[in-house]
Backbone bond lengths (Angstrom), bond angles and torsions (degrees), N, CA, C in turn:
res aa  C-N    CA-C-N  psi(-1)  N-CA   C-N-CA  omega(-1)  CA-C   N-CA-C  phi
1 M - - - 1.452 - - 1.527 107.34 -
2 N 1.322 115.76 132.93 1.464 116.42 -178.86 1.522 110.88 -75.32
3 N 1.313 114.84 166.95 1.462 121.52 -170.45 1.527 113.35 -63.40
4 S 1.339 118.07 -39.17 1.470 119.58 -178.40 1.528 111.51 -69.54
5 L 1.329 117.08 -36.54 1.468 119.60 176.41 1.523 110.91 -67.92
6 Q 1.314 115.75 -37.19 1.462 120.58 177.94 1.534 110.48 -64.79
7 T 1.315 116.56 -41.85 1.464 121.43 177.85 1.517 110.58 -64.15
8 L 1.329 116.98 -42.41 1.462 121.17 178.52 1.524 110.75 -62.58
9 E 1.322 116.84 -42.54 1.468 120.92 178.33 1.525 110.86 -62.42
10 C 1.324 117.20 -41.24 1.469 121.10 177.43 1.522 110.70 -62.29
11 L 1.325 117.07 -45.33 1.467 120.62 -179.54 1.523 111.57 -63.53
12 K 1.340 116.69 -41.13 1.467 119.73 177.65 1.524 110.60 -62.98
13 T 1.318 116.10 -42.49 1.463 120.01 179.62 1.522 110.74 -67.03
14 Y 1.318 117.64 -43.40 1.468 121.03 178.80 1.524 111.62 -60.03
15 S 1.323 116.87 -34.96 1.469 119.78 -178.41 1.531 112.29 -67.68
16 L 1.328 117.83 -19.01 1.468 121.03 -179.66 1.527 112.69 -63.21
17 I 1.330 117.85 -24.14 1.466 119.36 -178.17 1.529 112.15 -69.29
18 F 1.336 117.13 -12.70 1.465 120.57 178.68 1.533 112.82 -88.09
19 I 1.325 117.94 -10.53 1.470 121.76 -177.65 1.531 112.43 -58.19
20 P 1.345 120.83 -45.88 1.472 118.64 178.94 1.528 112.76 -59.65
21 L 1.310 117.11 -37.17 1.464 120.72 179.50 1.525 110.70 -66.89
22 I 1.319 116.76 -44.98 1.468 121.05 178.56 1.522 110.01 -62.94
23 L 1.339 116.64 -46.83 1.471 120.11 177.59 1.521 111.29 -60.43
24 G 1.315 116.52 -42.10 1.465 120.58 179.52 1.515 112.22 -59.42
25 F 1.331 116.96 -43.37 1.465 119.98 178.00 1.528 111.17 -66.92
26 L 1.344 116.97 -38.90 1.467 120.00 178.48 1.526 111.69 -66.46
27 I 1.323 116.02 -42.27 1.466 120.77 -179.95 1.520 110.57 -64.07
28 N 1.290 116.87 -32.26 1.460 121.89 -175.91 1.530 112.52 -87.61
29 T 1.322 116.74 23.70 1.463 121.40 176.99 1.520 109.23 -111.83
30 P 1.321 117.77 157.85 1.464 120.55 179.44 1.532 113.86 -60.91
31 I 1.323 117.91 -22.91 1.458 120.80 -179.78 1.525 110.56 -59.88
32 F 1.324 116.99 -43.82 1.460 121.82 179.47 1.527 112.28 -85.82
33 G 1.305 117.93 -5.91 1.457 121.22 179.35 1.513 113.73 69.70
34 Y 1.308 117.66 24.23 1.463 122.82 177.89 1.525 112.94 60.30
35 V 1.313 117.00 26.09 1.460 120.65 -177.73 1.528 109.19 -128.85
36 F 1.293 115.95 137.62 1.462 121.79 172.60 1.515 105.50 -128.84
37 P 1.335 117.55 96.30 1.466 121.33 -172.52 1.532 113.30 -57.24
38 F 1.308 113.40 156.43 1.460 121.98 -177.61 1.536 113.29 -52.50
39 P 1.352 119.67 -46.59 1.476 118.65 179.94 1.534 113.26 -59.78
40 F 1.321 117.27 -34.83 1.462 119.53 178.17 1.530 110.92 -69.08
41 S 1.319 116.50 -32.90 1.468 119.44 175.91 1.525 110.71 -65.88
42 I 1.325 116.37 -38.41 1.465 120.79 176.45 1.529 109.64 -63.47
43 L 1.335 116.49 -45.10 1.469 120.14 177.40 1.524 111.25 -61.84
44 F 1.328 116.30 -39.74 1.459 119.19 178.23 1.522 110.58 -62.79
45 L 1.323 118.10 -41.77 1.470 120.28 179.33 1.529 111.11 -64.92
46 A 1.337 117.17 -36.48 1.469 119.79 175.02 1.532 109.70 -63.36
47 F 1.321 116.44 -42.73 1.464 121.15 176.01 1.525 110.35 -61.03
48 W 1.328 117.53 -42.71 1.463 121.36 -177.40 1.532 110.75 -67.33
49 F 1.331 117.31 -33.30 1.466 121.97 173.27 1.526 109.05 -61.28
50 W 1.340 115.51 -45.50 1.462 121.18 178.71 1.530 111.11 -61.87
51 V 1.328 117.13 -38.12 1.467 120.72 176.78 1.530 109.43 -61.24
52 G 1.322 117.34 -41.70 1.464 120.50 175.74 1.522 111.68 -59.83
53 V 1.329 116.44 -40.80 1.466 121.50 176.78 1.528 110.19 -61.99
54 K 1.336 116.33 -45.31 1.476 120.84 -179.88 1.525 111.41 -59.90
55 F 1.320 117.25 -42.77 1.460 120.30 -179.67 1.528 111.23 -67.25
56 A 1.318 117.82 -33.32 1.466 120.58 177.80 1.525 111.32 -68.23
57 K 1.327 117.34 -26.53 1.466 121.76 -179.21 1.526 113.21 -82.30
58 L 1.321 117.60 -12.42 1.465 119.57 -178.46 1.521 110.89 -61.06
59 N 1.304 114.65 145.93 1.459 120.79 -178.11 1.530 110.46 -90.42
60 V 1.317 115.40 52.58 1.467 122.90 174.74 1.526 105.96 -131.54
61 G 1.292 117.89 175.18 1.457 120.23 178.82 1.522 111.16 -56.34
62 K 1.311 117.09 138.67 1.467 120.90 -175.45 1.528 112.15 -65.23
63 A 1.321 117.47 -40.72 1.471 119.54 178.07 1.527 109.99 -64.63
64 Y 1.321 116.34 -42.21 1.469 121.71 178.02 1.527 109.97 -61.71
65 S 1.323 116.41 -45.64 1.459 121.49 179.89 1.529 111.17 -61.75
66 F 1.327 116.55 -42.51 1.466 120.90 178.90 1.527 111.01 -63.47
67 L 1.327 116.46 -44.44 1.469 120.18 -179.92 1.523 112.07 -66.55
68 I 1.324 117.31 -40.93 1.469 120.17 177.55 1.527 109.59 -64.04
69 G 1.330 116.96 -42.97 1.462 120.85 179.97 1.514 113.28 -61.73
70 N 1.314 116.98 -31.46 1.464 121.15 -179.89 1.526 113.23 -102.24
71 S 1.307 117.32 3.01 1.466 120.62 -173.61 1.521 112.96 -59.80
72 L 1.316 117.53 -48.11 1.463 119.12 -178.26 1.530 111.20 -69.69
73 T 1.322 116.77 -34.56 1.464 120.23 175.45 1.528 109.97 -61.03
74 I 1.314 116.70 -46.98 1.467 121.02 -178.67 1.526 111.20 -66.79
75 I 1.328 116.59 -44.57 1.470 120.36 -179.08 1.523 111.09 -62.85
76 T 1.328 117.09 -47.72 1.469 118.90 -178.52 1.528 111.38 -69.13
77 F 1.335 117.64 -31.74 1.462 120.04 176.23 1.531 110.57 -65.26
78 I 1.316 116.68 -44.72 1.472 120.27 177.34 1.526 110.21 -61.49
79 L 1.328 116.54 -42.63 1.471 119.86 177.71 1.525 111.17 -62.92
80 Y 1.338 116.55 -37.38 1.464 120.62 178.21 1.530 110.43 -63.74
81 I 1.321 116.39 -49.76 1.470 120.72 179.55 1.524 110.03 -58.41
82 W 1.315 116.33 -45.94 1.467 120.50 179.78 1.528 110.74 -62.32
83 S 1.321 115.96 -47.02 1.462 120.55 -173.79 1.525 113.27 -69.03
84 F 1.332 117.27 -37.49 1.463 119.55 -173.27 1.525 114.77 -103.59
85 F 1.315 118.01 -12.16 1.458 119.67 -179.06 1.524 113.96 -120.37
86 M 1.319 117.21 -18.74 1.463 119.67 -176.12 1.523 113.95 -114.78
87 V 1.304 116.51 -13.55 1.467 120.86 -178.48 1.522 108.00 -116.82
88 S 1.303 116.85 139.04 1.468 120.10 178.23 1.527 109.70 -69.13
89 D 1.324 115.56 158.08 1.465 120.61 179.52 1.524 111.78 -55.65
90 A 1.306 116.86 -39.00 1.466 121.11 -177.90 1.526 112.35 -67.16
91 N 1.312 116.95 -28.80 1.463 120.78 -177.04 1.528 113.69 -101.13
92 R 1.316 117.60 3.58 1.463 121.81 -176.26 1.529 110.85 -69.02
93 N 1.315 115.87 134.14 1.458 122.21 175.44 1.526 107.84 -81.62
94 F 1.330 116.78 117.80 1.461 121.63 -174.73 1.529 111.82 -61.51
95 L 1.310 117.85 -42.35 1.462 120.98 -177.78 1.532 111.27 -64.49
96 I 1.315 117.00 -45.61 1.471 120.39 178.67 1.527 110.28 -63.52
97 A 1.320 116.97 -41.43 1.466 120.88 178.77 1.527 110.77 -63.42
98 A 1.327 117.25 -43.50 1.465 121.36 -179.13 1.525 111.35 -65.05
99 I 1.315 116.64 -44.76 1.466 120.23 -179.99 1.524 110.61 -64.30
100 S 1.314 116.82 -45.55 1.466 119.61 -176.60 1.528 112.33 -67.63
101 Q 1.323 118.20 -33.11 1.464 120.39 176.16 1.522 111.25 -76.44
102 S 1.313 116.87 -40.51 1.465 120.97 -176.51 1.519 112.54 -61.75
103 Y 1.318 117.42 -35.15 1.462 120.40 -178.19 1.531 111.56 -61.20
104 A 1.318 117.33 -30.29 1.467 121.18 -176.19 1.527 113.54 -94.98
105 I 1.316 118.33 -7.61 1.466 121.12 -174.59 1.532 114.22 -59.86
106 P 1.336 121.06 -38.09 1.472 118.64 -177.52 1.528 115.19 -57.49
107 T 1.315 118.98 -21.22 1.469 120.78 178.55 1.528 112.64 -110.66
108 A 1.314 117.24 10.29 1.473 120.67 -175.54 1.527 112.94 -63.40
109 S 1.339 118.41 -35.83 1.466 118.50 -178.75 1.530 111.14 -67.12
110 I 1.320 117.63 -35.29 1.468 120.56 175.78 1.526 109.92 -69.95
111 S 1.318 116.31 -42.96 1.465 120.55 179.37 1.521 111.32 -60.53
112 A 1.324 116.37 -39.30 1.467 120.52 178.88 1.525 110.47 -62.93
113 R 1.329 116.57 -40.84 1.472 119.40 178.35 1.522 111.60 -67.86
114 I 1.299 116.30 -40.73 1.468 119.73 178.01 1.526 109.77 -62.00
115 Y 1.323 116.03 -46.94 1.463 120.23 -177.94 1.527 111.49 -66.47
116 S 1.332 117.46 -36.08 1.469 120.05 -178.49 1.525 112.31 -66.85
117 L 1.323 118.21 -17.07 1.465 120.89 175.73 1.523 111.26 -68.09
118 T 1.323 116.27 -27.77 1.462 120.18 -178.66 1.518 113.28 -104.63
119 N 1.332 116.64 -25.08 1.458 120.43 -176.07 1.527 108.94 -154.19
120 P 1.336 118.50 118.86 1.465 120.18 -177.71 1.534 114.20 -75.03
121 Q 1.321 118.06 -11.50 1.460 119.94 179.94 1.529 110.13 -75.42
122 V 1.326 115.71 154.15 1.457 121.37 -178.95 1.526 109.85 -93.04
123 F 1.318 115.81 116.84 1.462 122.39 174.18 1.522 107.48 -130.31
124 T 1.323 116.31 100.62 1.461 119.08 -174.33 1.523 113.13 -64.84
125 N 1.313 118.62 -29.69 1.467 119.23 177.75 1.525 110.98 -58.88
126 E 1.321 116.91 -42.23 1.455 120.68 179.50 1.522 110.96 -67.36
127 Y 1.347 117.38 -37.76 1.464 120.68 177.68 1.523 110.33 -58.76
128 V 1.304 115.91 -45.73 1.464 120.43 -177.49 1.529 110.53 -65.65
129 I 1.313 117.30 -42.35 1.468 120.24 179.09 1.527 110.36 -63.26
130 I 1.323 117.43 -43.86 1.468 120.85 176.99 1.523 109.88 -61.86
131 S 1.324 117.66 -39.82 1.467 121.24 178.48 1.522 111.35 -59.58
132 Y 1.318 116.15 -46.00 1.467 119.67 178.55 1.524 111.33 -61.83
133 L 1.312 117.11 -44.83 1.466 120.60 -180.00 1.525 111.08 -64.19
134 L 1.322 116.12 -39.32 1.460 121.22 178.36 1.529 111.13 -63.66
135 M 1.325 116.42 -43.65 1.467 119.86 178.75 1.530 110.92 -63.64
136 L 1.308 116.73 -42.05 1.464 120.79 179.01 1.529 110.64 -64.23
137 L 1.320 116.64 -42.53 1.460 121.74 179.94 1.529 111.60 -64.18
138 V 1.329 117.29 -45.75 1.467 121.14 -177.50 1.531 110.84 -68.37
139 F 1.330 117.42 -42.50 1.468 120.39 176.58 1.525 109.77 -59.49
140 T 1.322 116.78 -45.99 1.464 121.60 -179.53 1.522 110.79 -62.49
141 A 1.327 117.40 -39.75 1.464 120.92 178.06 1.527 110.58 -61.91
142 G 1.326 117.60 -44.67 1.464 120.91 177.60 1.519 111.79 -63.49
143 F 1.308 116.00 -42.50 1.466 121.84 -179.96 1.526 110.31 -62.47
144 L 1.336 117.03 -49.06 1.465 121.21 -179.07 1.526 111.97 -68.02
145 Y 1.332 116.92 -35.42 1.465 121.14 176.74 1.526 109.95 -58.30
146 E 1.323 116.42 -47.68 1.465 120.31 -179.11 1.526 111.48 -67.51
147 L 1.327 117.62 -39.32 1.468 119.74 177.37 1.523 111.07 -61.98
148 K 1.330 116.70 -43.35 1.467 120.65 179.44 1.522 110.45 -64.94
149 K 1.326 116.29 -41.43 1.462 120.90 178.50 1.531 110.44 -61.62
150 A 1.321 117.29 -41.58 1.465 121.39 179.18 1.527 111.10 -66.69
151 I 1.331 116.94 -39.47 1.470 120.62 178.88 1.524 110.17 -67.17
152 D 1.341 116.68 -42.37 1.462 120.68 -179.89 1.525 111.82 -65.25
153 S 1.331 117.40 -33.60 1.465 120.20 -178.60 1.529 112.09 -75.21
154 T 1.324 117.55 -21.19 1.470 120.02 177.77 1.523 111.97 -84.51
155 D 1.331 117.57 -15.96 1.482 120.82 -179.98 1.493 112.02 -79.66
């Protein structure tokens, strides 16, 4: 593959990390009714697994590829923790809060079900944290699956 096609493929793959944020903003509009049903969350997790696979296939360093693939997840998670646990409600930056919550919304229905197994009360902070962990876990599973497949095919 020539260098320009390789660069284009990298850019297309890198752009996939913005999909949860875009979906989160779309889900949080009146058009969708503020609901992202459970089956769509399952489909999103399958997509996120595939994104992990795509990042593992990139022709760059594997650690670099893994970190880039999880960069927006990590950044928005840190912003979420800072915004909702370290800053008072009066001092919270609305834009940072909206972005950090929106990134995790595509998996919120699954997170709510997971959390309800241990506690029937509604605590959205816990839902969001579970969503972030779930996204990180699924991406990592896809990434490791592809790495193992590549190692097995070379043997």
